[in-house]
C-alpha positions as CSV (number, residue, x, y, z in Angstrom):
1,M,-85.3,78.5,-50.3
2,Q,-85.1,78.8,-54.0
3,E,-82.8,75.9,-55.0
4,Y,-81.3,72.9,-53.3
5,N,-78.7,70.6,-54.9
6,L,-77.3,67.4,-53.4
7,Q,-74.2,65.8,-55.1
8,T,-73.1,62.3,-54.2
9,N,-70.4,61.6,-56.7
10,N,-68.5,63.0,-59.7
11,F,-67.7,66.3,-57.9
12,L,-66.3,69.2,-59.9
13,A,-62.7,70.3,-59.3
14,E,-63.8,73.3,-57.2
15,Y,-64.8,70.9,-54.4
16,G,-61.5,69.2,-54.2
17,R,-61.1,65.7,-52.9
18,N,-64.3,64.9,-51.0
19,T,-66.1,61.8,-49.8
20,G,-69.8,61.6,-49.0
21,Y,-71.9,64.3,-50.4
22,I,-72.0,68.1,-51.1
23,A,-75.2,70.1,-50.4
24,N,-75.7,73.5,-52.0
25,A,-78.6,75.7,-51.1
26,S,-79.5,79.1,-52.4
27,S,-82.2,81.5,-51.4
28,R,-84.0,84.4,-53.1
29,S,-82.4,87.7,-52.7
30,G,-84.3,90.8,-51.7
31,G,-87.3,91.3,-49.6
32,N,-88.5,93.8,-47.0
33,Q,-87.9,91.6,-44.0
34,F,-84.9,90.5,-42.1
35,H,-84.0,86.8,-42.3
36,G,-81.3,84.7,-40.7
37,N,-80.3,81.4,-39.3
38,A,-77.9,79.9,-36.8
39,F,-76.0,76.6,-36.7
40,F,-73.9,74.5,-34.3
41,F,-71.8,71.4,-35.3
42,N,-70.1,69.3,-32.7
43,L,-67.7,66.4,-33.4
44,N,-65.8,64.7,-30.6
45,S,-64.1,61.4,-29.9
46,G,-66.9,60.1,-27.7
47,L,-69.1,59.8,-30.8
48,G,-66.7,57.9,-33.1
49,A,-65.2,54.4,-33.2
50,N,-61.5,53.6,-33.0
51,S,-59.6,52.7,-36.2
52,C,-58.9,49.1,-37.1
53,S,-55.1,49.6,-36.9
54,N,-55.4,51.1,-33.4
55,N,-57.6,48.2,-32.3
56,A,-55.1,45.7,-33.6
57,R,-52.3,47.4,-31.6
58,N,-54.5,47.9,-28.5
59,V,-54.1,51.7,-28.8
60,E,-56.9,53.8,-27.3
61,R,-58.9,56.2,-29.4
62,P,-57.2,59.6,-29.6
63,E,-58.9,62.6,-27.9
64,F,-60.6,64.9,-30.4
65,N,-63.1,67.7,-30.0
66,R,-64.3,70.2,-32.6
67,N,-67.1,72.8,-32.2
68,Q,-68.2,75.0,-35.2
69,F,-70.9,77.5,-34.8
70,G,-72.2,80.6,-36.6
71,A,-75.1,82.7,-37.8
72,T,-76.2,84.6,-40.8
73,I,-78.6,87.6,-41.2
74,G,-79.7,89.6,-44.1
75,G,-82.3,92.2,-45.0
76,P,-83.0,95.7,-46.3
77,V,-81.0,98.8,-45.4
78,K,-83.5,101.5,-44.4
79,P,-83.2,104.6,-46.7
80,P,-83.4,108.2,-45.4
81,D,-86.9,109.6,-45.1
82,R,-86.7,111.4,-48.5
83,D,-86.2,108.1,-50.3
84,R,-88.9,106.0,-48.5
85,K,-91.4,106.1,-51.4
86,R,-88.8,105.0,-53.9
87,A,-87.6,102.2,-51.7
88,S,-91.1,100.8,-51.1
89,T,-91.4,100.3,-54.9
90,G,-88.2,98.2,-54.9
91,A,-86.3,100.7,-57.1
92,G,-82.8,101.4,-55.7
93,K,-83.2,98.9,-52.9
94,V,-80.0,98.3,-50.9
95,L,-79.6,94.9,-49.2
96,M,-77.1,93.7,-46.7
97,A,-75.9,90.2,-45.6
98,I,-73.6,89.3,-42.7
99,E,-72.2,85.9,-41.9
100,L,-70.2,84.9,-38.8
101,K,-68.4,81.6,-38.3
102,H,-66.2,80.4,-35.5
103,S,-64.4,77.1,-34.8
104,R,-62.7,75.8,-31.6
């Protein structure tokens, strides 16, 4: 990881209306190895409290379930045999990055 930035207030307009914090991370580009990561985020009604207005009216907590998951992978694209020497020096290197996300 090359840079990590955590903002807790005075957000820029690009982030919209947001409470809490915003975390930005960036990594170095390039390299001769494949790198990636995977994530899973689960939010459901069993983990949260009921609102004050619902408690005052004796209304049960509404059912809520959100699952978000995904993965990223990046690395070099292997050149044809005739360009291997040039690619090993870093000249004309072609890199790829793929990101997959899904929510349900």
